[in-house]
C-alpha positions as CSV (number, residue, x, y, z in Angstrom):
1,X,-7.9,17.1,-18.1
2,X,-5.5,20.1,-18.7
3,X,-2.6,19.9,-16.0
4,X,0.4,22.1,-15.5
5,X,4.0,21.0,-14.6
6,X,3.5,21.8,-11.0
7,X,0.3,19.4,-11.1
8,X,2.4,16.6,-12.2
9,X,5.3,17.4,-9.6
10,X,2.1,17.1,-6.9
11,X,1.2,13.8,-8.5
12,X,4.4,12.5,-8.4
13,X,5.1,13.4,-4.7
14,X,1.8,11.7,-4.0
15,X,3.4,8.6,-5.7
16,X,6.3,8.8,-3.5
17,X,4.1,8.9,-0.7
18,X,2.1,5.7,-1.9
19,X,5.3,3.7,-2.5
20,X,6.5,4.6,1.1
21,X,3.1,3.3,2.7
22,X,3.1,0.1,0.4
23,X,6.5,-0.9,1.7
24,X,5.3,-1.1,5.1
25,X,3.0,-3.7,6.6
26,X,-0.4,-2.5,7.9
27,X,-0.3,0.6,5.7
28,X,-2.3,0.9,2.4
29,X,-0.8,2.8,-0.8
30,X,-4.4,3.1,-1.6
31,X,-5.1,5.0,1.4
32,X,-2.6,7.8,0.6
33,X,-4.3,7.9,-2.9
34,X,-7.4,8.2,-1.7
35,X,-7.0,10.7,0.8
36,X,-5.0,12.8,-1.7
37,X,-7.8,12.9,-4.0
38,X,-6.6,10.9,-6.9
39,X,-7.8,7.4,-6.1
40,X,-10.9,7.2,-8.5
41,X,-8.9,8.9,-11.4
42,X,-6.4,6.4,-10.9
43,X,-9.0,3.4,-10.7
44,X,-10.4,4.9,-13.8
45,X,-7.4,5.5,-15.7
46,X,-6.2,1.6,-15.2
47,X,-9.4,0.2,-16.2
48,X,-9.0,2.2,-19.3
49,X,-5.8,0.5,-20.3
50,X,-7.0,-2.2,-22.5
51,X,-6.9,-3.7,-26.0
52,X,-9.1,-0.6,-27.4
53,X,-5.9,1.5,-26.8
54,X,-4.4,-0.1,-30.0
55,X,-7.6,0.5,-32.1
56,X,-7.5,4.4,-30.9
57,X,-3.5,4.3,-31.9
58,X,-4.1,2.8,-35.3
59,X,-6.9,5.0,-36.2
60,X,-6.0,8.6,-34.3
61,X,-2.3,8.0,-33.6
62,X,-0.3,7.7,-30.5
63,X,-1.2,11.0,-28.5
64,X,-4.7,10.3,-28.6
65,X,-4.3,6.7,-27.5
66,X,-1.9,7.9,-24.5
67,X,-4.6,10.5,-23.6
68,X,-7.5,7.7,-23.7
69,X,-5.7,6.0,-20.6
70,X,-4.5,9.2,-19.0
71,X,-0.9,8.1,-19.8
72,X,1.3,11.0,-18.2
73,X,-0.7,10.8,-14.9
74,X,-0.2,7.2,-14.5
75,X,3.3,7.5,-15.7
76,X,4.1,10.4,-13.2
77,X,2.2,8.3,-10.5
78,X,3.9,5.0,-11.0
79,X,7.3,6.5,-11.4
80,X,6.9,8.0,-8.0
81,X,6.1,5.0,-6.4
82,X,8.5,2.8,-8.2
83,X,11.4,5.4,-6.8
84,X,9.9,5.7,-3.5
85,X,10.0,1.7,-3.2
86,X,13.4,1.3,-4.5
87,X,15.0,4.2,-2.3
88,X,13.1,3.2,0.8
89,X,13.4,-0.5,0.7
90,X,16.6,-0.6,2.7
91,X,15.5,2.3,5.2
92,X,12.2,0.8,6.1
93,X,13.8,-2.5,6.6
94,X,16.5,-0.7,9.1
95,X,13.7,1.5,10.7
96,X,11.5,-2.0,11.3
97,X,14.4,-3.7,13.0
98,X,16.0,-0.5,14.8
99,X,13.1,1.9,15.4
100,X,9.7,0.0,15.3
101,X,7.8,1.8,18.1
102,X,8.5,5.4,16.2
103,X,8.0,4.0,12.9
104,X,4.5,2.2,13.7
105,X,3.5,5.3,15.9
106,X,3.7,7.4,12.8
107,X,1.7,5.1,10.5
108,X,-0.7,4.5,13.3
109,X,-1.5,8.2,13.3
110,X,-1.5,8.2,9.7
111,X,-4.2,5.3,9.3
112,X,-6.3,6.6,12.4
113,X,-6.7,10.0,10.3
114,X,-7.1,8.0,7.2
115,X,-10.3,6.3,8.9
116,X,-11.9,9.5,10.0
117,X,-11.4,11.0,6.4
118,X,-12.9,8.0,4.3
119,X,-15.8,7.7,7.1
120,X,-16.5,11.3,6.3
121,X,-17.1,10.5,2.7
122,X,-20.3,8.4,3.7
123,X,-23.1,10.1,2.5
124,X,-25.8,7.8,4.3
125,X,-25.9,5.8,7.2
126,X,-27.9,3.2,7.3
127,X,-28.0,-0.4,8.9
128,X,-26.6,-1.6,6.0
129,X,-23.7,0.6,5.9
130,X,-23.0,-0.1,9.9
131,X,-23.2,-3.8,9.2
132,X,-20.8,-3.4,6.5
133,X,-18.6,-1.5,8.8
134,X,-18.8,-3.9,11.6
135,X,-18.4,-7.2,9.5
136,X,-15.1,-5.8,7.6
137,X,-13.8,-4.4,10.6
138,X,-14.1,-8.0,12.3
139,X,-12.5,-9.8,9.3
140,X,-9.8,-7.4,9.1
141,X,-8.9,-7.7,12.7
142,X,-8.8,-11.4,12.4
143,X,-6.3,-11.1,9.4
144,X,-4.1,-9.3,11.3
145,X,-4.1,-12.2,14.0
146,X,-3.1,-14.6,11.4
147,X,0.3,-16.5,11.5
148,X,2.6,-16.2,8.4
149,X,3.6,-19.2,6.9
150,X,7.1,-20.2,5.5
151,X,8.1,-18.2,2.0
152,X,8.1,-20.7,-0.8
153,X,10.3,-20.5,-3.9
154,X,7.9,-21.5,-6.5
155,X,7.4,-19.3,-9.4
156,X,3.6,-19.9,-9.4
157,X,3.6,-18.7,-5.7
158,X,5.5,-15.7,-6.6
159,X,3.1,-15.0,-9.5
160,X,0.1,-15.4,-7.0
161,X,1.8,-13.0,-4.3
162,X,2.1,-10.3,-6.9
163,X,-1.2,-10.8,-8.0
164,X,-2.8,-10.5,-4.4
165,X,-0.8,-8.1,-2.9
166,X,-1.3,-5.3,-5.8
167,X,-5.2,-5.8,-5.3
168,X,-4.5,-5.0,-1.9
169,X,-2.2,-2.3,-2.3
170,X,-4.6,-0.3,-4.5
171,X,-7.5,-1.0,-1.9
172,X,-7.6,1.8,0.6
173,X,-7.4,0.3,4.2
174,X,-5.8,-3.3,3.3
175,X,-2.1,-3.4,3.1
176,X,-0.3,-5.2,0.3
177,X,2.8,-5.4,2.5
178,X,0.7,-7.0,5.4
179,X,-0.9,-9.5,2.9
180,X,3.0,-10.5,1.4
181,X,3.7,-11.0,5.4
182,X,0.6,-13.4,6.0
183,X,1.7,-15.3,2.7
184,X,5.3,-15.2,3.9
185,X,6.7,-13.5,1.0
186,X,7.4,-10.0,2.4
187,X,10.8,-10.9,3.2
188,X,11.4,-12.2,-0.3
189,X,10.2,-9.1,-1.7
190,X,12.0,-6.5,0.2
191,X,15.3,-8.6,-0.2
192,X,14.4,-8.9,-4.2
193,X,14.2,-5.3,-4.3
194,X,17.4,-4.5,-2.2
195,X,19.2,-7.5,-4.4
196,X,18.2,-5.9,-7.6
197,X,19.5,-2.3,-6.5
198,X,22.9,-4.0,-4.9
199,X,23.4,-6.2,-8.3
200,X,22.8,-3.2,-10.6
201,X,25.2,-0.7,-8.3
202,X,28.0,-3.7,-7.9
203,X,28.0,-5.4,-11.3
204,X,27.0,-8.7,-9.6
205,X,25.3,-10.4,-12.2
206,X,24.7,-13.4,-10.4
207,X,22.8,-11.7,-7.7
208,X,21.2,-9.2,-10.4
209,X,19.8,-12.4,-12.4
210,X,18.5,-14.1,-9.7
211,X,16.8,-10.7,-8.2
212,X,15.2,-10.0,-11.9
213,X,13.6,-13.2,-12.2
214,X,11.9,-13.1,-9.1
215,X,11.1,-9.3,-9.6
216,X,9.7,-9.9,-13.2
217,X,7.5,-13.0,-11.7
218,X,5.9,-10.7,-8.9
219,X,5.3,-8.0,-11.6
220,X,3.5,-10.0,-14.0
221,X,1.3,-11.3,-11.1
222,X,0.9,-7.7,-10.0
223,X,0.0,-6.4,-13.8
224,X,-2.6,-9.2,-14.0
225,X,-4.1,-8.4,-10.8
226,X,-4.3,-4.6,-10.8
227,X,-5.9,-4.9,-14.4
228,X,-8.4,-7.4,-13.2
229,X,-9.3,-5.6,-9.8
230,X,-9.6,-2.0,-11.2
231,X,-12.7,-3.0,-13.4
232,X,-14.4,-4.0,-10.2
233,X,-13.3,-1.1,-7.9
234,X,-14.1,1.3,-10.9
235,X,-17.5,0.0,-11.1
236,X,-18.1,-0.2,-7.4
237,X,-17.2,3.6,-6.7
238,X,-19.4,4.5,-9.7
239,X,-22.5,2.4,-8.7
240,X,-22.0,1.5,-5.0
241,X,-19.6,4.1,-3.6
242,X,-21.4,4.4,0.0
243,X,-21.2,0.6,0.6
244,X,-17.8,0.5,-0.7
245,X,-16.6,3.5,1.2
246,X,-18.1,1.6,4.7
247,X,-16.2,-1.8,3.8
248,X,-12.8,0.4,3.3
249,X,-13.7,2.3,6.7
250,X,-14.1,-1.2,8.3
251,X,-11.2,-2.8,7.0
252,X,-9.0,0.3,8.2
253,X,-10.2,0.1,11.5
254,X,-9.5,-3.4,12.0
255,X,-6.1,-3.0,10.5
256,X,-5.0,-0.8,13.6
257,X,-4.4,-3.9,15.5
258,X,-1.6,-4.8,13.2
259,X,0.4,-1.5,13.4
260,X,-0.2,-0.7,17.0
261,X,3.3,0.2,18.1
262,X,3.8,-2.2,21.4
263,X,4.1,-5.6,20.8
264,X,4.8,-9.0,22.6
265,X,6.6,-11.5,20.6
266,X,5.2,-15.0,20.8
267,X,7.1,-16.7,17.9
268,X,10.2,-16.1,16.3
269,X,12.0,-17.7,13.3
270,X,15.4,-17.4,11.5
271,X,15.3,-15.2,8.2
272,X,17.5,-16.0,5.1
273,X,20.1,-14.0,6.5
274,X,20.3,-16.1,9.8
275,X,18.7,-13.5,11.8
276,X,16.2,-14.0,14.3
277,X,12.7,-12.0,13.6
278,X,9.4,-12.1,14.8
279,X,6.8,-14.7,13.2
280,X,3.7,-13.7,15.4
281,X,3.2,-10.9,17.9
282,X,0.2,-9.4,20.0
283,X,-0.6,-6.1,20.9
284,X,-0.1,-4.8,24.5
285,X,-0.4,-1.8,26.5
286,X,2.8,0.8,26.6
287,X,3.4,0.1,30.4
288,X,3.6,-3.8,29.8
289,X,6.1,-3.7,26.9
290,X,9.4,-5.0,28.1
291,X,12.0,-2.4,27.4
292,X,11.5,1.3,26.7
293,X,8.3,2.0,25.5
294,X,9.2,5.6,24.1
295,X,5.7,6.9,24.8
296,X,6.4,10.5,24.6
297,X,8.1,10.1,21.0
298,X,5.7,7.6,20.2
299,X,2.5,9.9,20.7
300,X,4.8,12.6,19.0
301,X,5.0,10.5,15.8
302,X,1.3,9.6,16.1
303,X,0.4,13.4,15.8
304,X,3.1,13.9,12.8
305,X,1.3,11.0,11.2
306,X,-2.0,12.2,11.6
307,X,-0.9,15.6,10.6
308,X,0.7,14.1,7.1
309,X,-3.1,13.0,6.3
310,X,-4.4,16.4,7.0
311,X,-1.9,18.2,4.7
312,X,-2.4,15.2,2.2
313,X,-6.3,15.8,2.5
314,X,-5.7,19.5,1.9
315,X,-3.8,19.2,-1.2
316,X,-6.7,16.7,-2.5
317,X,-9.4,19.2,-1.7
318,X,-7.5,22.1,-3.4
319,X,-7.2,19.9,-6.7
320,X,-10.7,19.0,-6.8
321,X,-11.7,22.7,-6.5
322,X,-9.2,23.5,-9.2
């Protein structure tokens, strides 16, 4: 596929949006990829990264091998994702603590519009499709009610977290950050990213060494997970696309509970910084919220989130027509 510089700029912007979504529990970078029209290309490109690439390189040269895996597309997209995660980790952490209602309202609107968009892609509505949506909606909802457990420091556990989280991150409707939250590793990952940046910028090699070790373990787990799961997803989209879309729609509907802006705290815990944070909460109506429910601003941010999806959908449809 021939692409211009402008096309790759748009792909990098989509990567930035995916990275931003992946940082927040309840929102999936896979959803952003899907609605912006690059999801199937992403899964197929990842699936093409295998040992056969080296055979092509040896026989036809590096350029042929690079093109066989859609290398420029992957490099551009993942660069955008990495830049976004590294630059937004501190901001997202601050917003989660200081403006949670507005942040969750934005992502609620984003996911709500994504559900409508993905649901529209279902070509045939059959009892099997409806049952798949109902079952996955219930399953996703039950996952949002799960109580996170304590963060272990085991290397094997960090590998496992990277493996599971990346699967969720590339699956539309399933938030990798939320899976990390359930596993009790979300705070560890956010702190790892922040410590990595701080260690580099301040020259604190002790901090850098600890953060780099955790980052490498998570990255190895993620690389294994994305390679294993991309093959399955690629097959599902090519052979069982309708039922796959139904499953994704159900997962997204159920996940709305987790990103509902108004919550009542049920349990708290003390994090590694000595700050009391929420361990378990429940969704409540705005008028039952203890404090300023910011209802008008919340509605505005829901609309902004919804409109963001429409814009990305428009970009995706323009790309597919080009």
